[in-house]
BALUM-139223 format. One record per residue (C-alpha): residue in one letter; residue number from 1; x, y, z. Coordinates in steps of 0.05 Angstrom, whole numbers. Example, Ala and Ser with C-alpha at 12.3 -4.5 7.8 and 13.67 -1.06 7.14 Angstrom:
NODE  code  pos       X       Y       Z
NODE     A    1     246     -90     156
NODE     S    2     273     -21     143
//
This chain:
NODE  code  pos       X       Y       Z
NODE     X    1    3795     -56    2100
NODE     X    2    3829     -26    2161
NODE     X    3    3880      30    2161
NODE     X    4    3928     -24    2138
NODE     X    5    3914     -83    2093
NODE     X    6    3928    -154    2112
NODE     X    7    3997    -147    2081
NODE     X    8    4014     -86    2124
NODE     X    9    4006     -38    2066
NODE     X   10    3988      32    2091
NODE     X   11    3930      64    2053
NODE     X   12    3940     129    2014
NODE     X   13    3884     164    2053
NODE     X   14    3917     145    2119
NODE     X   15    3982     177    2096
NODE     X   16    3945     239    2072
NODE     X   17    3906     247    2137
NODE     X   18    3970     239    2178
NODE     X   19    4007     289    2135
NODE     X   20    3951     340    2139
NODE     X   21    3946     332    2214
NODE     X   22    4021     344    2220
NODE     X   23    4021     402    2171
NODE     X   24    4066     365    2121
NODE     X   25    4062     343    2049
NODE     X   26    4048     269    2037
NODE     X   27    4107     229    2010
NODE     X   28    4105     228    1934
NODE     X   29    4121     154    1932
NODE     X   30    4053     137    1964
NODE     X   31    4010     181    1920
NODE     X   32    3991     124    1874
NODE     X   33    3965      79    1929
NODE     X   34    3889      72    1931
NODE     X   35    3856      92    1997
NODE     X   36    3789      93    2031
NODE     X   37    3747     154    2041
NODE     X   38    3735     126    2111
NODE     X   39    3784      87    2154
NODE     X   40    3770      44    2215
NODE     X   41    3799      48    2285
NODE     X   42    3796       3    2346
NODE     X   43    3793     -63    2309
NODE     X   44    3722     -53    2284
NODE     X   45    3694     -99    2231
NODE     X   46    3697     -64    2164
NODE     X   47    3630     -51    2129
NODE     X   48    3624     -41    2054
NODE     X   49    3675      10    2031
NODE     X   50    3661      83    2021
NODE     X   51    3684     108    1953
NODE     X   52    3760     103    1944
NODE     X   53    3794     169    1937
NODE     X   54    3839     164    1877
NODE     X   55    3844     194    1808
NODE     X   56    3778     191    1771
NODE     X   57    3740     151    1823
NODE     X   58    3668     161    1845
NODE     X   59    3650     215    1895
NODE     X   60    3612     205    1960
NODE     X   61    3541     180    1945
NODE     X   62    3482     227    1946
NODE     X   63    3419     215    1987
NODE     X   64    3352     248    1993
NODE     X   65    3344     313    2032
NODE     X   66    3283     290    2071
NODE     X   67    3227     335    2097
NODE     X   68    3264     370    2153
NODE     X   69    3317     413    2120
NODE     X   70    3315     488    2135
NODE     X   71    3359     541    2101
NODE     X   72    3395     597    2137
NODE     X   73    3423     554    2193
NODE     X   74    3471     588    2243
NODE     X   75    3546     589    2229
NODE     X   76    3573     543    2284
NODE     X   77    3612     479    2292
NODE     X   78    3579     459    2358
NODE     X   79    3505     443    2360
NODE     X   80    3505     436    2436
NODE     X   81    3468     483    2482
NODE     X   82    3467     489    2558
NODE     X   83    3442     424    2590
NODE     X   84    3432     390    2522
NODE     X   85    3410     318    2536
NODE     X   86    3440     261    2498
NODE     X   87    3505     223    2487
NODE     X   88    3559     272    2464
NODE     X   89    3586     260    2393
NODE     X   90    3642     292    2355
NODE     X   91    3648     281    2280
NODE     X   92    3712     299    2244
NODE     X   93    3744     288    2177
NODE     X   94    3766     320    2111
NODE     X   95    3735     340    2045
NODE     X   96    3775     317    1985
NODE     X   97    3769     324    1910
NODE     X   98    3776     267    1860
NODE     X   99    3852     269    1864
NODE     X  100    3852     261    1940
NODE     X  101    3873     333    1951
NODE     X  102    3837     372    2006
NODE     X  103    3790     429    1990
NODE     X  104    3786     491    2033
NODE     X  105    3725     535    2043
NODE     X  106    3675     478    2033
NODE     X  107    3607     491    2063
NODE     X  108    3579     435    2107
NODE     X  109    3508     446    2131
NODE     X  110    3487     394    2184
NODE     X  111    3418     379    2213
NODE     X  112    3393     322    2255
NODE     X  113    3341     296    2305
NODE     X  114    3348     307    2380
NODE     X  115    3358     250    2429
NODE     X  116    3283     235    2426
NODE     X  117    3282     231    2349
NODE     X  118    3248     299    2339
NODE     X  119    3270     355    2292
NODE     X  120    3265     428    2311
NODE     X  121    3223     457    2254
NODE     X  122    3210     525    2286
NODE     X  123    3280     543    2308
NODE     X  124    3351     518    2294
NODE     X  125    3366     468    2349
NODE     X  126    3414     415    2322
NODE     X  127    3424     455    2258
NODE     X  128    3487     492    2237
NODE     X  129    3536     503    2181
NODE     X  130    3612     511    2179
NODE     X  131    3668     514    2128
NODE     X  132    3729     470    2120
NODE     X  133    3796     499    2140
NODE     X  134    3857     509    2096
NODE     X  135    3873     434    2104
NODE     X  136    3803     413    2083
NODE     X  137    3784     391    2153
NODE     X  138    3719     399    2191
NODE     X  139    3695     382    2261
NODE     X  140    3624     378    2288
NODE     X  141    3605     374    2362
NODE     X  142    3534     348    2374
NODE     X  143    3497     288    2405
NODE     X  144    3480     220    2379
NODE     X  145    3412     230    2344
NODE     X  146    3352     192    2368
NODE     X  147    3309     144    2329
NODE     X  148    3241     156    2298
NODE     X  149    3193     110    2260
NODE     X  150    3220      82    2195
NODE     X  151    3292     107    2200
NODE     X  152    3357      84    2229
NODE     X  153    3403     132    2266
NODE     X  154    3433     184    2218
NODE     X  155    3459     254    2207
NODE     X  156    3439     298    2148
NODE     X  157    3490     342    2112
NODE     X  158    3497     386    2051
NODE     X  159    3568     394    2025
NODE     X  160    3587     447    1974
NODE     X  161    3656     464    1948
NODE     X  162    3665     536    1926
NODE     X  163    3631     547    1859
NODE     X  164    3607     474    1854
NODE     X  165    3539     439    1860
NODE     X  166    3513     418    1928
NODE     X  167    3521     345    1951
NODE     X  168    3463     325    1996
NODE     X  169    3474     261    2035
NODE     X  170    3467     225    2102
NODE     X  171    3517     193    2149
NODE     X  172    3504     129    2187
NODE     X  173    3527      92    2249
NODE     X  174    3556      22    2247
NODE     X  175    3523     -34    2287
NODE     X  176    3453      -3    2288
NODE     X  177    3398     -57    2285
NODE     X  178    3355     -12    2241
NODE     X  179    3409      -8    2188
NODE     X  180    3381     -74    2162
NODE     X  181    3310     -48    2155
NODE     X  182    3319      25    2134
NODE     X  183    3309      27    2058
NODE     X  184    3352      90    2052
NODE     X  185    3412      61    2090
NODE     X  186    3475      58    2048
NODE     X  187    3536      22    2078
NODE     X  188    3582      67    2037
NODE     X  189    3560     124    2082
NODE     X  190    3579      91    2148
NODE     X  191    3622     133    2194
NODE     X  192    3678     104    2235
NODE     X  193    3653     108    2307
NODE     X  194    3686      92    2374
NODE     X  195    3669     101    2447
NODE     X  196    3707     156    2483
NODE     X  197    3694     156    2558
NODE     X  198    3619     159    2556
NODE     X  199    3618     200    2492
NODE     X  200    3628     178    2420
NODE     X  201    3678     199    2367
NODE     X  202    3664     191    2292
NODE     X  203    3702     203    2228
NODE     X  204    3683     209    2156
NODE     X  205    3719     237    2094
NODE     X  206    3677     266    2038
NODE     X  207    3700     258    1966
NODE     X  208    3668     311    1921
NODE     X  209    3661     310    1846
NODE     X  210    3715     363    1837
NODE     X  211    3769     351    1785
NODE     X  212    3840     363    1810
NODE     X  213    3910     356    1783
NODE     X  214    3941     298    1821
NODE     X  215    4004     314    1859
NODE     X  216    4042     299    1923
NODE     X  217    4026     364    1958
NODE     X  218    3958     365    1993
NODE     X  219    3942     439    1982
NODE     X  220    3872     469    1976
NODE     X  221    3840     473    1908
NODE     X  222    3849     543    1879
NODE     X  223    3785     582    1866
NODE     X  224    3769     645    1826
NODE     X  225    3782     710    1864
NODE     X  226    3750     763    1820
NODE     X  227    3676     776    1813
NODE     X  228    3645     790    1744
NODE     X  229    3644     862    1719
NODE     X  230    3590     906    1749
NODE     X  231    3584     869    1815
NODE     X  232    3592     902    1883
NODE     X  233    3609     837    1919
NODE     X  234    3684     833    1934
NODE     X  235    3732     784    1967
NODE     X  236    3756     809    2035
NODE     X  237    3694     850    2050
NODE     X  238    3661     840    2118
NODE     X  239    3587     833    2107
NODE     X  240    3532     833    2160
NODE     X  241    3462     804    2157
NODE     X  242    3417     849    2115
NODE     X  243    3472     878    2070
NODE     X  244    3453     879    1997
NODE     X  245    3503     868    1940
NODE     X  246    3500     859    1866
NODE     X  247    3535     801    1830
NODE     X  248    3529     781    1757
NODE     X  249    3473     831    1747
NODE     X  250    3430     805    1805
NODE     X  251    3418     832    1875
NODE     X  252    3430     789    1938
NODE     X  253    3416     799    2012
NODE     X  254    3466     774    2064
NODE     X  255    3437     722    2112
NODE     X  256    3497     710    2158
NODE     X  257    3553     757    2179
NODE     X  258    3619     736    2147
NODE     X  259    3681     760    2111
NODE     X  260    3678     743    2036
NODE     X  261    3728     692    2011
NODE     X  262    3743     667    1941
NODE     X  263    3688     620    1917
NODE     X  264    3635     648    1965
NODE     X  265    3601     689    1911
NODE     X  266    3527     698    1926
NODE     X  267    3499     648    1876
NODE     X  268    3547     594    1902
NODE     X  269    3531     596    1977
NODE     X  270    3457     596    1992
NODE     X  271    3471     593    2067
NODE     X  272    3502     662    2063
NODE     X  273    3462     698    2008
NODE     X  274    3391     701    1983
NODE     X  275    3367     732    1919
NODE     X  276    3337     800    1936
//
């Protein structure tokens, strides 16, 4: 379905996205309306639906990691470098829990092929991680990935809410001829994509298997703020690469400079901490 159904009924996710973008709470009267995890723009033909975001529904589907994942990617929302060849692509959206409420501080680790279909396995070109903002939003700046034998065009991503398991999945482009021959392709993972003056803009909303209390106010999911007894890791501390902390009786080495936030305890965020 489009942002509106054939009867003109506005989807719940459309209302939530608009409210989040405007910094407002969604109207309570619309909180019971089912909505898509992905909406269409520009009159595109709707593919099979991504999981609906409503109470107790299924989360975004998992997919295989593949052979090209590397840990310890840089913290960055743009994967572009000087004179990067390829069609520019921006991907934006939100991360929601099962009650359609946004989740802040979610780790999203992206990796992809370059415009020629090759992965950088020695460095970190077209690899990077970021965290959702207070409204659950994310935005990635990159290029449209190239094709390589056996696969359609796709982006890889790992998504992890604070203190929750990692969702590993892939995002796909509508209208790709190889979508029909790629055995891994899943239409539920299609992004909304449109042309934008020689570049392309895409959108996708992740629904994680995180239980939430349904309600009209789209506020971030609360997370624990206190470490277990005996740990030196602490919320609000600015850590740099190489720092060593203890948490839950184990030692961890910092991989990326950051300021600790609730839910970013060392065992929960492998992009930031490694067991020492």
